[in-house]
C-alpha positions as CSV (number, residue, x, y, z in Angstrom):
1,F,0.0,0.0,0.0
2,K,3.1,2.3,0.2
3,K,3.7,1.7,-3.5
4,A,1.3,4.3,-5.0
5,N,-2.3,5.5,-5.1
6,F,-4.9,2.8,-5.8
7,V,-7.3,4.1,-8.4
8,I,-10.9,2.7,-8.6
9,P,-11.6,3.3,-12.4
10,N,-14.9,4.7,-13.4
11,Y,-16.0,1.5,-15.2
12,Q,-16.1,-0.4,-11.8
13,R,-19.3,-0.9,-9.9
14,G,-19.8,0.7,-6.6
15,Y,-18.7,-0.8,-3.2
16,K,-21.1,-3.4,-2.1
17,W,-19.3,-5.8,0.2
18,G,-21.3,-4.5,3.1
19,V,-24.6,-5.7,1.6
20,P,-26.4,-7.9,4.1
21,N,-26.8,-11.5,2.9
22,D,-30.4,-12.7,2.1
23,D,-29.6,-15.8,4.2
24,P,-29.1,-14.7,7.9
25,A,-27.1,-17.9,8.4
26,K,-24.4,-16.7,5.9
27,E,-21.9,-13.9,6.3
28,C,-21.7,-10.9,4.0
29,S,-18.3,-10.6,2.3
30,V,-17.1,-8.1,4.9
31,G,-18.0,-10.4,7.8
32,Y,-16.4,-13.4,5.9
33,L,-13.1,-11.5,5.4
34,C,-13.0,-10.4,9.1
35,K,-13.7,-13.9,10.3
36,S,-11.0,-15.4,8.0
37,L,-8.4,-12.8,9.3
38,I,-9.3,-13.5,12.9
39,D,-9.2,-17.2,12.4
40,A,-5.7,-16.9,10.8
41,F,-4.6,-14.7,13.7
42,D,-5.9,-17.2,16.3
43,R,-4.3,-20.2,14.5
44,D,-0.8,-18.7,14.3
45,L,0.0,-15.0,14.4
46,N,3.5,-15.6,13.1
47,Q,2.3,-17.3,9.9
48,E,1.7,-15.3,6.7
49,Y,-1.9,-15.2,5.5
50,F,-2.6,-14.6,1.9
51,I,-5.8,-12.9,0.6
52,E,-7.0,-13.5,-2.9
53,A,-5.0,-11.7,-5.6
54,I,-5.8,-8.3,-7.0
55,T,-5.2,-7.5,-10.7
56,A,-3.9,-4.1,-11.6
57,V,-2.3,-1.9,-14.2
58,E,0.6,0.4,-13.2
59,K,0.3,3.6,-15.0
60,N,1.4,7.3,-14.4
61,N,2.6,6.4,-10.9
62,E,-0.8,4.9,-10.0
63,I,-2.2,1.4,-9.5
64,I,-5.4,1.0,-11.4
65,L,-7.5,-1.8,-9.8
66,V,-8.9,-3.9,-12.6
67,D,-10.0,-6.5,-10.0
68,G,-9.8,-6.3,-6.3
69,Q,-11.7,-3.0,-5.5
70,Q,-13.9,-4.6,-2.9
71,R,-11.0,-6.3,-1.0
72,T,-8.8,-3.3,-1.1
73,T,-11.5,-0.9,0.1
74,T,-12.5,-3.3,2.9
75,L,-8.9,-3.5,4.1
76,F,-8.8,0.3,4.2
77,L,-12.0,0.3,6.3
78,L,-10.5,-2.3,8.5
79,F,-7.6,0.0,9.4
80,V,-10.1,2.8,10.0
81,A,-12.1,0.6,12.3
82,L,-8.9,-0.2,14.2
83,E,-8.3,3.5,14.6
84,E,-5.1,3.2,12.6
85,I,-5.7,6.5,10.8
86,E,-2.2,7.9,11.4
87,Y,-0.8,4.7,10.0
88,L,-2.8,5.1,6.8
89,K,-1.6,8.6,6.5
90,S,2.0,7.7,7.2
91,I,2.1,5.2,4.3
92,N,0.0,7.5,2.0
93,F,-2.5,4.7,1.4
94,R,-5.0,6.4,-0.7
95,L,-8.0,4.9,-2.6
96,V,-8.9,7.2,-5.5
97,Y,-12.5,6.8,-6.7
98,D,-12.1,8.1,-10.3
99,V,-15.5,9.6,-10.9
100,R,-17.5,9.3,-7.7
101,K,-16.1,12.4,-6.0
102,D,-18.4,12.2,-3.0
103,S,-17.1,8.6,-2.3
104,D,-13.5,9.7,-2.8
105,N,-13.9,12.7,-0.5
106,Y,-15.6,10.6,2.2
107,L,-12.9,7.9,2.2
108,N,-9.8,10.2,2.0
109,N,-11.0,13.2,4.0
110,F,-13.9,12.4,6.3
111,M,-12.7,8.9,7.3
112,L,-9.1,10.1,7.7
113,E,-10.3,13.2,9.6
114,N,-8.5,15.6,7.3
115,L,-9.1,19.3,7.5
116,E,-9.6,19.7,3.7
117,K,-13.1,18.2,3.8
118,Q,-15.2,19.2,0.9
119,I,-19.0,19.4,0.9
120,I,-20.5,16.0,0.1
121,E,-23.5,16.5,-2.1
122,D,-25.1,13.2,-1.4
123,E,-24.2,11.1,1.6
124,D,-26.8,8.5,0.7
125,T,-24.9,7.3,-2.5
126,Q,-24.4,3.6,-2.8
127,D,-20.7,3.7,-1.9
128,I,-21.0,5.9,1.2
129,Y,-24.0,4.0,2.4
130,Y,-22.2,0.7,2.2
131,F,-18.9,2.2,3.6
132,K,-20.8,3.0,6.8
133,I,-22.5,-0.5,7.0
134,A,-19.2,-2.2,6.4
135,L,-17.4,-0.1,9.0
136,E,-20.1,-1.0,11.6
137,K,-19.9,-4.7,10.7
138,I,-16.1,-4.7,11.0
139,K,-16.3,-3.1,14.5
140,I,-18.7,-5.7,15.6
141,K,-16.5,-8.5,14.3
142,L,-13.4,-7.1,15.9
143,A,-14.9,-6.4,19.3
144,P,-14.1,-9.8,20.8
145,I,-10.4,-9.5,20.0
146,V,-8.5,-9.1,23.4
147,S,-5.3,-7.6,22.1
148,K,-6.0,-5.1,19.3
149,E,-2.3,-4.0,19.2
150,I,-1.1,-7.6,18.4
151,F,-3.8,-8.1,15.8
152,V,-2.8,-4.8,14.1
153,K,0.8,-5.9,14.1
154,F,-0.3,-9.2,12.5
155,L,-2.3,-7.3,9.8
156,K,0.7,-5.0,9.0
157,E,3.4,-7.7,8.9
158,K,1.7,-11.0,8.0
159,V,-1.4,-10.4,5.9
160,C,-0.6,-10.2,2.2
161,L,-2.4,-9.4,-1.1
162,L,-1.1,-11.3,-4.1
163,F,-0.3,-8.6,-6.7
164,N,-0.9,-9.4,-10.3
165,I,0.3,-6.7,-12.8
166,I,-1.0,-6.8,-16.4
167,E,-0.2,-4.6,-19.4
168,A,-2.3,-1.5,-19.8
169,D,-3.7,-2.5,-23.2
170,K,-5.2,-5.7,-21.6
171,E,-7.1,-3.7,-18.9
172,L,-10.6,-3.9,-20.5
173,K,-10.3,-7.4,-21.8
174,T,-9.1,-8.7,-18.4
175,F,-11.8,-6.8,-16.5
176,I,-14.5,-8.3,-18.7
177,S,-13.0,-11.8,-18.6
178,L,-12.7,-11.7,-14.8
179,N,-16.1,-10.2,-14.1
180,G,-17.9,-11.9,-17.0
181,L,-17.4,-15.2,-15.3
182,K,-19.3,-14.0,-12.1
183,A,-23.0,-14.6,-12.0
184,E,-23.8,-11.1,-10.8
185,M,-22.0,-9.4,-13.7
186,K,-24.8,-8.6,-16.2
187,D,-24.6,-7.9,-19.9
188,E,-25.7,-4.3,-19.1
189,E,-22.8,-3.8,-16.7
190,L,-20.3,-5.1,-19.2
191,I,-21.7,-2.8,-21.9
192,K,-21.4,0.1,-19.5
193,S,-17.7,-0.8,-18.9
194,D,-16.9,-0.9,-22.6
195,L,-18.8,2.3,-23.3
196,L,-16.9,4.2,-20.6
197,I,-13.5,2.9,-21.5
198,K,-13.6,2.8,-25.3
199,P,-14.0,6.5,-26.0
200,S,-10.6,7.3,-24.3
201,R,-8.8,4.0,-24.7
202,I,-8.0,4.4,-28.4
203,E,-7.2,8.1,-28.2
204,E,-4.6,7.4,-25.4
205,T,-2.4,5.7,-28.0
206,K,-1.9,9.1,-29.7
207,I,-0.7,10.9,-26.6
208,E,2.9,9.6,-26.8
209,K,3.5,11.6,-30.0
210,L,2.5,14.9,-28.4
211,D,4.6,17.5,-26.5
212,D,4.0,18.0,-22.8
213,A,1.5,20.9,-23.2
214,E,-0.5,18.9,-25.8
215,K,-0.5,15.8,-23.6
216,L,-1.9,17.8,-20.7
217,G,-4.7,19.1,-22.9
218,F,-5.4,15.7,-24.4
219,E,-5.5,13.9,-21.0
220,W,-7.8,16.7,-19.6
221,K,-10.2,16.1,-22.5
222,I,-10.2,12.3,-22.0
223,N,-10.9,12.7,-18.3
224,E,-13.6,15.2,-19.0
225,D,-15.3,12.8,-21.5
226,R,-15.1,9.8,-19.2
227,N,-16.5,11.8,-16.2
228,R,-19.3,13.1,-18.4
229,L,-20.3,9.7,-19.6
230,A,-20.1,8.1,-16.2
231,H,-22.2,10.9,-14.6
232,N,-24.8,10.5,-17.4
233,W,-25.0,6.7,-16.8
234,D,-25.4,7.2,-13.0
235,K,-28.2,9.7,-13.6
236,W,-30.0,7.2,-15.9
237,L,-29.5,4.4,-13.4
238,Y,-31.0,6.6,-10.6
239,W,-34.1,7.3,-12.8
240,W,-34.6,3.7,-13.9
241,N,-34.3,2.6,-10.2
242,N,-37.3,4.7,-9.3
243,K,-40.1,2.3,-8.3
244,D,-42.8,4.1,-10.3
245,V,-40.6,4.0,-13.4
246,K,-39.9,0.3,-13.0
247,N,-43.6,-0.4,-12.6
248,Y,-44.7,1.8,-15.5
249,F,-42.2,0.2,-17.9
250,G,-42.6,-3.3,-16.5
251,T,-38.8,-3.9,-16.2
252,G,-39.4,-6.7,-13.6
253,N,-36.3,-8.2,-12.0
254,N,-34.0,-7.1,-14.9
255,H,-31.1,-4.8,-14.4
256,P,-32.6,-1.2,-14.3
257,L,-30.9,-0.2,-17.6
258,Y,-31.8,-3.4,-19.4
259,F,-35.0,-1.9,-20.8
260,L,-33.1,1.1,-22.1
261,L,-30.4,-1.0,-23.8
262,I,-32.9,-3.5,-25.3
263,T,-35.0,-0.6,-26.6
264,Y,-32.0,0.9,-28.3
265,W,-31.1,-2.5,-29.7
266,N,-34.6,-2.9,-31.2
267,I,-34.8,0.6,-32.5
268,K,-31.4,0.2,-34.3
269,A,-32.2,-3.4,-35.4
270,N,-31.7,-4.3,-39.0
271,V,-31.4,-7.5,-40.9
272,D,-28.1,-8.5,-39.4
273,V,-29.3,-7.7,-35.8
274,K,-32.9,-9.0,-35.7
275,N,-31.8,-12.7,-35.7
276,K,-29.2,-12.2,-33.0
277,K,-29.5,-12.5,-29.3
278,F,-29.2,-9.4,-27.1
279,D,-26.0,-9.9,-25.1
280,F,-22.7,-8.1,-24.5
281,D,-20.8,-9.6,-27.4
282,N,-23.4,-8.9,-30.0
283,F,-24.1,-5.4,-28.6
284,K,-20.4,-4.6,-28.6
285,S,-19.8,-5.8,-32.2
286,K,-22.7,-3.8,-33.5
287,F,-22.5,-0.6,-31.4
288,I,-19.1,-0.3,-29.7
289,G,-16.6,-1.2,-32.4
290,N,-14.3,1.8,-31.7
291,N,-14.2,5.1,-29.9
292,V,-16.4,6.9,-32.4
293,D,-19.1,4.2,-32.4
294,A,-19.0,4.2,-28.6
295,K,-19.6,7.9,-28.3
296,R,-22.4,7.7,-31.0
297,T,-24.1,4.9,-29.1
298,F,-23.9,6.8,-25.8
299,E,-25.5,9.8,-27.4
300,G,-28.2,7.5,-28.9
301,L,-28.9,6.0,-25.5
302,R,-29.2,9.5,-24.0
303,K,-31.8,10.5,-26.6
304,V,-33.8,7.3,-26.1
């Protein structure tokens, strides 16, 4: 964690490890991680304990988390719960939420008790809501530990994350392959990821040919585009999640944006689309072939 800032890219879903399990007999992911760490500590506090690997891209002195957002954020919250705030500051462990500025501000200023707190526009956002739930869950799980100091020492010296570094040009493909295998990763979420990454991914290859001033302008434009797209998507999601809207359009148990995407698919359908199934691969091949197509598709979805 001393290595660099950990960036949660804007194609990632929000933090949800604090979600209570439907089955009261089962732990949520936060509870499970805490229990596994306490069990390892009780077994042998001198033995190294490895948590599942994270997958990341090292770029511009940052570590971009392709896979491992939930684990890394929960470890951050674990140190906060243990009142190790000065330790987090001393190693400059910072989780940068790329687009969700309220989440970023809450983690890196409010939780670390920094003076440079900015106004949080919405403290009921998904991330912040589940940060709070996870923090309370962690405190409950850690309460029975007799020697917190020895447990903290165990965390700092013996608990390890396997660190898998991949090449930058494999970021999207790896994200989709890792998350596409998980049952909860919907076609709609994969489409969102591609739509947010593609507009800037191709353009970034041109940056190396520019001088410093041009690079700065180019990178500013890319970040502006990605922020705008992500904010638009979040606004759509908020609207489609409205109970009255879901009832009116009869979206049922589908992902909230499923109806929007399937409507766009049907409007744009022609001979080569009508006989194909609506899924991520077919949507991508038809509407997200390159950065220009991705921007055009996003604008089309906005109009729908």
